[in-house]
BAKOL-404303 format. One line per field, with one value per residue: x, y, z of N, C-alpha, C, CB in turn. Coordinates in pm, 1 decimal. Glycine has a CB too. Layout:
residues N
n.x <- (X,...)
n.y <- (Y,...)
n.z <- (Z,...)
ca.x <- (X,...)
ca.y <- (Y,...)
ca.z <- (Z,...)
c.x <- (X,...)
c.y <- (Y,...)
c.z <- (Z,...)
cb.x <- (X,...)
cb.y <- (Y,...)
cb.z <- (Z,...)
***
This chain:
residues 137
n.x <- (9499.8,9764.4,10110.8,10282.3,10207.8,10201.0,10465.7,10569.6,10490.7,10568.8,10550.5,10556.1,10693.3,10726.5,10948.2,10934.8,10937.9,10789.5,10681.4,10420.6,10256.9,10255.3,10095.1,9941.0,9678.8,9503.9,9431.5,9144.5,8922.1,8682.8,8384.8,8410.6,8691.7,8752.6,8689.6,8843.1,9081.4,9052.0,8986.7,9260.7,9422.6,9326.4,9114.9,8826.2,8541.4,8392.6,8488.3,8737.0,8742.1,8690.6,8965.4,9170.8,9117.3,9114.5,8836.0,8802.5,8626.6,8278.1,8382.2,8585.1,8927.2,9303.5,9439.7,9706.3,10078.8,10286.1,10510.6,10395.8,10362.7,10134.6,9957.9,9988.0,10225.4,10537.5,10864.5,10759.9,10463.5,10208.0,10000.1,9987.8,9875.8,9609.7,9577.4,9403.4,9157.5,9230.8,9507.0,9578.3,9536.6,9715.4,9941.6,9755.6,9473.3,9177.0,9159.7,9381.3,9315.4,9120.9,9267.6,9554.2,9805.4,9766.4,9913.2,10197.5,10225.3,10195.6,10400.7,10613.2,10599.4,10721.3,10908.2,10901.1,10744.9,10722.4,10768.1,10821.6,10702.7,10432.8,10125.2,9925.8,10008.3,10088.2,9778.6,9668.2,9787.5,9732.0,9445.5,9398.3,9514.3,9320.6,9086.9,9159.8,9247.3,8917.2,8842.3,8915.0,8823.3)
n.y <- (12472.2,12461.3,12596.6,12430.6,12177.8,12146.0,12166.4,11923.8,11712.9,11478.9,11494.8,11761.5,12082.7,12401.3,12610.7,12885.2,13034.6,13197.0,13142.9,13051.6,13262.6,13394.0,13515.1,13249.6,13283.3,13357.4,13461.0,13319.9,13490.0,13488.3,13627.8,13581.9,13587.0,13827.4,14018.4,13910.7,13978.4,14234.1,14363.0,14322.4,14486.6,14689.4,14812.3,14921.7,14666.4,14714.0,14863.3,14718.4,14503.2,14693.3,14795.9,14635.0,14385.4,14177.9,14082.3,13786.5,13644.5,13607.4,13625.8,13741.0,13816.9,13825.8,14086.6,14185.6,14262.8,14500.2,14327.7,14062.1,13944.8,13858.6,14123.8,14148.0,14029.1,14129.9,14114.8,13872.5,13732.5,13949.3,13942.2,13707.9,13599.5,13591.9,13491.6,13413.0,13146.0,12968.0,13007.6,12926.0,12650.1,12556.9,12357.0,12201.7,12097.8,12028.5,11983.2,11805.7,11566.7,11518.9,11461.1,11341.5,11432.4,11686.5,11767.4,11700.7,11898.3,12137.5,12131.1,12157.4,12473.6,12523.9,12451.1,12284.3,12087.4,11717.5,11500.6,11252.2,11040.2,10755.1,10797.9,10724.6,10752.0,11052.6,11140.0,11044.6,11184.1,11434.2,11450.1,11395.3,11650.3,11799.7,11738.0,11799.1,12056.3,12171.8,12067.7,12241.9,12443.9)
n.z <- (7976.0,8228.0,8165.1,8262.9,8280.8,7999.3,7952.2,8114.2,7915.4,7697.4,7395.1,7372.6,7412.6,7514.6,7348.2,7384.2,7093.4,7002.0,6720.9,6712.9,6735.3,6526.8,6222.6,6030.4,5971.4,6189.7,6520.6,6662.0,6892.9,7162.4,7288.9,7539.2,7592.1,7497.4,7666.5,7898.8,7828.8,7768.0,7991.0,8128.9,8002.7,8022.3,7874.3,7710.4,7673.8,7539.4,7302.3,7230.0,7006.3,6808.2,6797.1,6854.5,6680.3,6379.3,6146.1,6039.4,5818.8,5978.7,6245.9,6491.7,6502.9,6655.0,6582.5,6337.3,6389.2,6197.3,6131.5,6101.1,6329.7,6620.3,6784.2,7063.4,7093.4,7231.2,7346.2,7466.1,7534.7,7585.7,7658.6,7831.4,8114.2,8029.2,7811.8,7492.1,7452.5,7213.5,7220.1,7449.2,7408.7,7217.2,7133.1,7126.6,6961.6,6827.9,6554.0,6543.8,6612.7,6425.1,6200.5,6245.3,6117.2,6072.8,6327.7,6284.0,6006.3,6162.5,6350.3,6152.4,6165.1,6450.4,6681.4,6929.3,6907.4,6910.7,6656.0,6591.4,6692.5,6707.6,6566.1,6709.4,6959.2,6964.8,6935.9,7140.9,7370.2,7292.3,7289.3,7555.5,7646.9,7606.9,7684.0,7924.1,8009.6,7932.4,8143.1,8308.0,8244.5)
ca.x <- (9579.5,9906.5,10207.9,10363.2,10160.1,10231.0,10621.1,10619.8,10397.7,10694.4,10516.8,10551.8,10798.2,10730.5,11072.1,10874.4,11025.5,10668.1,10646.1,10268.9,10249.5,10282.2,9972.6,9878.2,9509.5,9469.4,9375.7,9011.4,8889.8,8521.4,8353.1,8489.7,8859.3,8774.1,8638.2,8928.2,9189.4,9038.4,9012.9,9384.0,9486.5,9269.4,9030.6,8663.9,8541.3,8298.5,8593.9,8829.9,8721.0,8798.3,9091.8,9268.4,9096.9,9036.2,8738.0,8776.2,8469.1,8237.1,8457.2,8722.4,9077.6,9348.3,9500.3,9883.0,10160.4,10350.6,10579.6,10289.3,10298.1,10050.4,9980.5,10008.2,10370.0,10633.3,10936.5,10704.5,10313.8,10207.1,9844.1,9989.5,9773.6,9429.5,9558.1,9266.5,9139.3,9276.2,9633.6,9572.9,9531.7,9827.2,9912.5,9672.1,9377.5,9076.9,9190.5,9457.5,9216.4,9041.0,9381.4,9710.0,9912.9,9739.9,10011.1,10308.2,10194.9,10213.1,10522.4,10689.6,10658.1,10708.5,11043.6,10879.5,10657.5,10807.1,10728.6,10902.5,10630.3,10350.6,9990.6,9827.1,10059.3,10058.3,9635.5,9622.7,9803.7,9638.2,9288.3,9421.1,9518.6,9211.1,9005.9,9226.9,9192.9,8817.8,8782.8,8988.4,8698.3)
ca.y <- (12409.9,12543.5,12570.7,12383.1,12108.6,12120.2,12145.2,11811.4,11654.9,11417.3,11557.3,11907.7,12167.6,12511.3,12692.8,13025.3,13107.0,13320.9,13138.5,13015.7,13380.4,13466.5,13481.5,13155.6,13256.9,13448.9,13370.5,13361.8,13536.6,13466.0,13723.5,13551.9,13630.5,13968.0,14058.2,13887.4,14078.6,14400.1,14386.9,14301.2,14567.8,14838.3,14841.9,14875.3,14592.6,14748.9,14890.0,14631.4,14437.7,14752.8,14850.8,14503.6,14275.1,14199.4,14000.6,13677.6,13567.6,13690.5,13594.9,13843.1,13762.8,13946.1,14187.4,14140.0,14383.6,14474.9,14209.7,13941.7,13853.0,13923.1,14253.9,14126.5,13993.5,14188.9,13981.5,13733.1,13741.1,14078.2,13893.0,13580.2,13542.0,13579.8,13485.8,13359.0,13002.7,12934.2,13002.5,12834.9,12515.6,12531.0,12296.1,12048.3,12132.9,11973.7,11926.8,11673.0,11457.5,11438.0,11389.2,11383.5,11487.8,11794.4,11771.7,11705.4,12016.3,12243.7,12096.4,12248.2,12611.1,12448.0,12352.0,12230.8,11972.7,11600.3,11428.9,11119.8,10967.5,10709.2,10886.4,10700.3,10847.7,11187.7,11118.4,10984.1,11323.7,11587.6,11425.8,11388.6,11792.9,11908.5,11704.5,11847.7,12224.0,12157.2,12047.1,12349.3,12569.8)
ca.z <- (8039.6,8245.0,8098.9,8343.1,8279.0,7896.9,7941.4,8167.0,7798.2,7604.0,7281.3,7347.3,7513.2,7453.2,7357.9,7362.2,7046.1,6920.5,6602.4,6697.2,6763.4,6371.2,6108.2,6010.8,5966.6,6286.2,6661.2,6724.6,6986.4,7194.4,7387.1,7694.9,7563.0,7463.4,7826.2,8002.6,7730.7,7793.2,8135.0,8158.1,7942.6,8075.0,7787.2,7716.9,7600.7,7387.2,7163.2,7188.5,6885.7,6670.2,6829.1,6845.9,6591.3,6234.9,6096.3,5955.9,5828.9,6089.3,6404.4,6516.6,6538.8,6698.1,6475.7,6345.9,6391.2,6063.8,6115.0,6109.5,6478.2,6727.7,6820.1,7171.6,7128.0,7244.7,7353.6,7521.5,7517.1,7692.1,7753.9,7861.3,8219.2,8000.3,7678.6,7426.7,7431.9,7111.8,7229.1,7579.9,7391.2,7122.2,7016.7,7134.7,6873.8,6795.9,6417.9,6554.2,6659.1,6307.3,6123.6,6318.0,5978.8,6149.2,6418.3,6175.2,5966.3,6282.1,6358.0,6086.2,6241.4,6573.5,6673.2,7040.9,6852.2,6861.5,6528.0,6572.8,6785.7,6629.2,6528.3,6824.1,7097.9,6964.5,6922.7,7261.4,7433.8,7219.6,7333.9,7721.0,7697.7,7515.2,7818.3,8087.5,7950.2,7927.3,8275.4,8387.9,8214.6)
c.x <- (9728.5,10014.8,10301.8,10355.7,10216.5,10433.5,10652.7,10551.3,10565.4,10676.6,10537.9,10609.7,10836.2,10887.8,11069.8,10956.7,10907.9,10652.1,10463.5,10198.9,10205.4,10164.0,9915.0,9717.8,9457.0,9431.4,9253.0,9011.7,8748.1,8552.2,8421.2,8630.4,8876.4,8774.1,8767.5,9062.6,9157.5,9044.6,9149.0,9463.7,9427.4,9162.7,8926.5,8634.7,8457.2,8378.8,8713.6,8864.0,8740.1,8913.5,9176.2,9221.2,9058.0,8910.3,8782.6,8668.5,8389.0,8275.1,8577.0,8810.3,9170.1,9419.7,9676.9,9962.6,10204.0,10438.4,10507.9,10285.0,10203.8,10056.1,10046.0,10162.6,10501.8,10787.5,10869.4,10552.2,10274.4,10051.3,9865.0,9892.1,9633.0,9461.6,9430.2,9266.7,9274.3,9471.4,9669.0,9629.0,9640.9,9922.4,9816.8,9503.8,9276.1,9142.4,9322.8,9418.8,9158.2,9139.8,9497.5,9807.4,9888.1,9885.3,10163.4,10338.5,10239.7,10309.2,10632.0,10725.7,10656.1,10812.8,10994.8,10791.7,10723.2,10723.2,10756.3,10811.4,10520.2,10225.1,9939.4,9889.6,10042.4,9885.3,9636.3,9678.4,9745.9,9492.7,9287.9,9400.4,9407.3,9090.2,9044.1,9196.7,9042.7,8771.8,8858.1,8886.5,8569.2)
c.y <- (12476.0,12532.3,12469.0,12200.7,12054.6,12075.7,11998.4,11671.1,11591.8,11447.1,11703.0,11988.6,12328.5,12564.5,12840.2,13105.4,13231.5,13260.9,13109.2,13138.7,13465.5,13389.7,13392.4,13166.5,13311.5,13363.5,13432.8,13420.1,13519.4,13568.5,13688.8,13612.0,13742.2,14024.6,14040.1,13978.6,14211.9,14466.2,14386.3,14399.3,14741.7,14895.5,14857.6,14773.6,14581.5,14809.7,14819.8,14570.4,14535.0,14817.1,14761.2,14400.7,14336.9,14123.9,13912.7,13588.6,13701.6,13669.8,13674.2,13774.8,13873.6,14024.8,14141.6,14262.4,14369.5,14387.3,14069.7,13873.8,13921.9,14006.8,14237.0,14090.0,14094.1,14079.3,13858.2,13805.5,13852.0,14026.0,13748.4,13534.5,13528.4,13569.1,13402.4,13173.2,12917.7,12932.8,12887.0,12694.3,12442.4,12433.5,12150.5,12107.4,12020.0,11891.4,11802.7,11557.5,11433.5,11437.3,11417.0,11422.8,11633.8,11866.6,11810.0,11835.0,12145.4,12241.9,12177.7,12395.9,12614.5,12392.8,12272.2,12096.0,11845.0,11530.9,11306.9,10997.9,10889.7,10800.9,10841.9,10784.5,11024.4,11239.4,11137.9,11126.6,11435.6,11553.9,11414.0,11572.6,11865.7,11885.4,11776.5,12002.8,12238.4,12140.4,12173.0,12464.4,12570.1)
c.z <- (8111.0,8186.8,8154.6,8309.5,8124.1,7890.4,8017.6,8027.5,7735.6,7457.4,7239.9,7436.1,7443.3,7457.1,7358.1,7234.5,6964.5,6788.2,6586.6,6699.6,6603.6,6286.5,6133.1,5996.7,6066.4,6438.2,6694.3,6855.1,7046.0,7271.5,7491.7,7721.2,7570.7,7614.9,7884.6,7933.8,7750.6,7914.0,8190.9,8114.4,7981.5,7986.0,7772.9,7634.8,7482.9,7241.3,7156.1,7095.3,6796.4,6671.9,6792.8,6760.2,6450.4,6232.1,6024.8,5927.7,5899.7,6212.6,6351.1,6548.8,6581.1,6603.5,6466.1,6322.1,6231.7,6012.7,6086.7,6226.7,6559.1,6769.7,6983.0,7195.5,7125.6,7253.9,7391.6,7517.4,7618.2,7759.6,7790.2,8004.8,8122.7,7848.3,7573.5,7455.8,7375.5,7158.9,7347.9,7549.0,7300.8,7198.0,7021.6,7094.0,6859.9,6637.4,6422.0,6587.2,6560.2,6220.4,6208.6,6224.2,6050.1,6206.7,6330.6,6069.3,6050.5,6276.7,6280.2,6083.4,6411.5,6627.1,6832.3,7033.0,6831.1,6712.3,6507.3,6690.9,6675.9,6636.2,6644.0,6937.4,7093.8,6944.0,7067.5,7367.4,7407.0,7286.2,7507.2,7723.8,7683.4,7629.3,7943.1,8074.3,7955.1,8027.9,8362.7,8363.5,8297.6)
cb.x <- (9594.7,9955.5,10259.8,10318.7,10040.6,10164.1,10710.9,10550.8,10276.1,10706.4,10404.7,10430.5,10966.2,10626.2,11151.9,10889.6,11139.0,10731.8,10744.7,10209.9,10392.8,10466.7,9998.4,9920.3,9455.4,9341.2,9478.9,8925.1,8922.5,8442.1,8220.1,8517.8,8924.4,8650.9,8508.8,8949.8,9180.0,8920.1,8946.0,9422.2,9475.5,9389.6,9033.4,8561.6,8540.8,8177.3,8647.2,8831.6,8596.2,8745.0,9112.8,9288.7,8983.8,9123.6,8649.6,8844.8,8462.6,8120.3,8498.7,8723.9,9149.6,9421.3,9473.5,9940.1,10295.3,10400.5,10651.6,10310.0,10415.3,10036.0,9830.9,9916.2,10400.6,10592.7,11037.9,10775.4,10233.6,10207.8,9674.1,10141.9,9750.8,9300.9,9677.4,9268.7,9019.0,9206.6,9683.8,9416.0,9406.6,9904.7,10048.3,9682.0,9438.6,8949.3,9236.2,9540.2,9122.2,8901.6,9406.5,9785.5,9846.6,9642.2,10006.9,10275.5,10065.3,10173.2,10520.1,10658.0,10557.9,10628.9,11242.6,10824.5,10599.4,10818.6,10773.6,11101.9,10560.0,10331.6,9891.8,9809.6,10242.6,10150.8,9570.4,9704.1,9907.3,9618.3,9220.7,9622.7,9614.7,9154.3,9020.0,9432.8,9233.3,8795.3,8815.9,9154.1,8636.1)
cb.y <- (12316.8,12537.4,12678.7,12442.4,12142.1,12249.3,12283.6,11803.7,11804.5,11249.1,11536.3,11953.3,12063.9,12601.2,12660.1,13116.9,13006.7,13509.7,13029.1,12920.3,13415.4,13428.6,13454.5,13083.1,13112.4,13537.9,13375.2,13252.7,13638.3,13319.7,13738.3,13386.7,13605.1,14036.2,13952.7,13709.4,14057.9,14448.3,14295.2,14191.3,14513.6,14954.4,14804.6,14982.7,14520.8,14887.1,15035.8,14572.8,14372.2,14845.5,14887.9,14433.5,14175.7,14147.8,14055.4,13615.8,13391.3,13694.9,13400.6,13951.1,13689.8,13929.2,14376.0,14019.4,14383.6,14556.9,14200.1,13837.5,13814.7,13890.3,14344.7,14039.4,13890.3,14274.7,13991.2,13665.4,13593.9,14276.0,13898.7,13550.8,13660.3,13743.9,13440.2,13405.6,12989.5,13044.0,13147.7,12817.4,12492.5,12671.1,12274.5,11956.9,12169.7,12091.9,12067.5,11677.2,11481.4,11500.7,11441.8,11259.6,11465.1,11743.0,11622.9,11588.9,12009.1,12237.5,11972.6,12232.5,12746.4,12355.8,12462.1,12331.4,12008.4,11473.7,11479.6,11156.4,11074.3,10572.8,10858.7,10534.0,10819.1,11239.8,10974.9,10805.6,11361.3,11594.8,11259.7,11305.6,11867.1,11845.5,11557.6,11815.1,12257.8,12098.4,11879.0,12385.1,12558.2)
cb.z <- (7952.3,8347.3,8074.7,8494.8,8323.9,7819.5,8023.2,8358.4,7674.6,7614.9,7275.4,7336.3,7528.7,7515.8,7255.7,7514.1,6950.3,6891.8,6542.2,6810.2,6839.3,6290.6,5977.2,6099.0,5971.9,6221.4,6808.1,6734.9,6965.6,7263.3,7417.9,7716.8,7437.6,7355.2,7909.9,8035.3,7561.6,7753.5,8205.7,8118.0,7794.8,8079.5,7735.2,7676.7,7659.1,7429.3,7150.0,7231.0,6870.2,6590.5,6960.0,6982.0,6649.4,6104.1,6035.2,5978.4,5955.3,6098.8,6467.0,6620.3,6410.2,6803.1,6540.0,6216.5,6515.9,6035.6,6226.4,6011.8,6595.2,6809.3,6804.3,7205.2,7036.9,7361.5,7441.0,7702.4,7547.1,7598.6,7650.9,7873.7,8369.9,8052.6,7654.7,7225.6,7329.1,6990.3,7254.2,7636.7,7342.4,7076.3,6957.1,7340.4,6747.7,6794.5,6317.2,6623.5,6762.1,6240.4,5967.0,6398.3,5762.2,6264.1,6499.2,6087.9,5951.8,6412.7,6324.6,6003.4,6190.0,6564.2,6673.7,7118.9,6723.4,7005.8,6426.9,6626.2,6911.8,6658.5,6382.9,6867.6,7117.0,6848.1,6853.0,7290.7,7426.8,6993.8,7254.7,7789.9,7640.0,7310.0,7853.7,8118.2,7771.6,7864.2,8337.9,8333.4,8058.0)
***
């Protein structure tokens, strides 16, 4: 989903604070994400995972800098045009459809997320955003 669509959504307005780039279990990357990011930064995709990822179980996550933020966060995201699917979807994630309280918990660390709306409204917007993202893929 493009950021312009997100910024028009009445339940979320990205304030570019970077808080979503901080730890919280890591940003999973798929082989497709790795290929796109590696090409963007001029890195060999075969060595990308060793240099820029940590393992979480059997899945690679983007490494964190000493400050706890994603290693690709400078003042802004340095891989924004090719950011991982997980980042492109934020905060519109499947877990919100499973339990809308996940939205409210995530909002505790994201000042751009509205929590003053009924659960049905949040769920509807999240479902639509996920469907839109899936169509773009």
